Structures are given as C-alpha cells and as structure tokens.
C-alpha distance (Angstrom), angle and dihedral (degrees) to the residues before:
residue distance angle dihedral
M1 . . .
Q2 3.80 . .
A3 3.85 119.5 .
T4 3.77 129.6 -170.6
I5 3.68 133.6 174.3
K6 3.82 127.4 -148.1
V7 3.69 124.9 -177.6
I8 3.79 117.0 -150.4
E9 3.85 114.3 178.2
R10 3.81 104.5 -51.6
K11 3.82 96.1 -20.2
A12 3.97 128.0 92.2
L13 3.83 112.1 -153.4
I14 3.80 110.2 -161.1
R15 3.82 108.9 -163.3
L16 3.80 116.1 -157.9
S17 3.92 123.5 -168.5
G18 3.86 129.5 175.7
R19 3.74 128.2 22.0
F20 3.86 115.6 -15.3
E21 3.68 106.2 -157.0
F22 3.75 144.8 126.7
S23 3.84 96.3 -67.8
E24 3.82 88.1 61.0
H25 3.84 97.2 59.0
R26 3.73 93.5 108.5
V27 3.88 94.8 49.5
F28 3.73 89.9 51.0
K29 3.68 96.9 42.9
D30 3.90 89.9 48.5
I31 3.82 92.7 52.0
L32 3.73 93.3 45.7
D33 3.78 93.8 51.1
E34 3.76 87.4 49.0
A35 3.77 90.8 58.8
L36 3.94 93.6 42.6
R37 3.79 90.0 54.3
N38 3.79 91.4 59.8
Q39 3.88 105.1 86.8
E40 3.70 93.6 -165.8
I41 3.93 92.1 67.7
D42 3.80 118.2 97.5
E43 3.82 98.5 170.3
I44 3.86 133.9 34.1
V45 3.82 118.6 -159.5
V46 3.83 123.0 -168.5
D47 3.75 108.1 -152.7
L48 3.83 109.4 -153.0
A49 3.88 98.9 178.7
A50 3.78 94.6 115.2
V51 3.79 97.8 38.8
E52 3.78 110.2 121.1
Y53 3.61 98.1 -173.0
L54 3.74 141.7 -1.0
D55 3.81 131.8 -169.0
S56 3.77 135.8 -156.3
S57 3.86 91.0 -88.6
A58 3.86 86.5 56.7
L59 3.69 87.6 57.0
G60 3.70 92.1 53.3
M61 3.68 92.2 48.0
L62 3.83 87.6 55.7
L63 3.73 90.5 51.9
M64 3.76 89.6 49.2
F65 3.89 88.5 50.1
R66 3.75 89.6 53.0
D67 3.84 92.2 50.6
K68 3.72 96.4 46.8
A69 3.81 92.6 49.0
K70 3.69 91.3 45.2
N71 3.90 88.6 56.4
H72 3.82 89.6 50.6
N73 3.89 91.4 49.1
R74 3.78 93.5 -110.8
R75 3.78 125.8 143.0
T76 3.74 117.1 -133.5
S77 3.77 140.6 -161.5
L78 3.79 141.0 166.2
A79 3.83 119.2 -127.2
N80 3.73 141.5 -158.7
P81 3.85 98.2 -7.4
S82 3.79 111.6 -160.4
A83 3.78 115.7 -122.1
A84 3.89 91.0 -97.1
A85 3.85 91.6 49.3
K86 3.85 93.9 44.4
Q87 3.74 90.4 52.1
I88 3.86 91.1 58.2
L89 3.71 94.9 39.8
D90 3.79 89.7 52.1
I91 3.76 93.3 49.2
A92 3.89 89.7 48.9
H93 3.92 90.8 46.1
F94 3.87 91.2 -126.0
E95 3.76 89.4 159.6
K96 3.73 86.9 75.3
I97 3.91 87.6 56.3
F98 3.71 106.3 36.6
P99 3.72 136.2 28.6
I100 3.75 105.5 -113.6
V101 3.78 112.6 -155.6
H102 3.78 133.8 -177.2
G103 3.79 123.6 -143.8
A104 3.81 96.7 26.2
G105 3.74 115.5 149.8
C-alpha cells in the first residue's frame, strides 16, 4: 500500500492506494501520527479512491484512526471509497461510524 498526506488549510488528506491489510499497519500508523502531530489540523480525511482491497484488520485500523483522532480533538471522515472498499464498508456499516464523503480533496 502507498500512503501520502497533503495538508490543505486545516485539513489533512491521507490518500491510500493498493491493498490495505494487516501488513500495512505500520505505514498507516506512521502517516496518521504525522497528521496528528500537526497542531494546525482540525480534520483528517482518509481517501480510499485507489484502495483495491481492504481486510478486517484495515477496518480495525480505521477504528483506531477514529479513536486517536477523537482523543486529539480532530474530526474524521472517509472519502471516495473505491467499489471494492465501499462494498466492505457497507457490509461493516461504517456509514454509522464515519461520515463518508465523495469529492473530498
């Protein structure tokens, strides 16, 4: 998986691409920590447009992301889920946990 971060005004946009699975835990944690260290950021958006696959551990990492961001008083959302990501998010009812937006970034 590839992960990049772009800061626009007070929003961090984390773009993920490839397979989001357990083996990518460190990559995701590191980029999330980078966003959380920036005191100017109010919101963190994870863009899933280029995610080809995500497994149950990726869902757990997204929950961890939400909790860590909340502890740092940051808003969170998921954006532009690919068809594969959307299917998994729908099955897991993540729309009840995260705002899922289209067109962010």
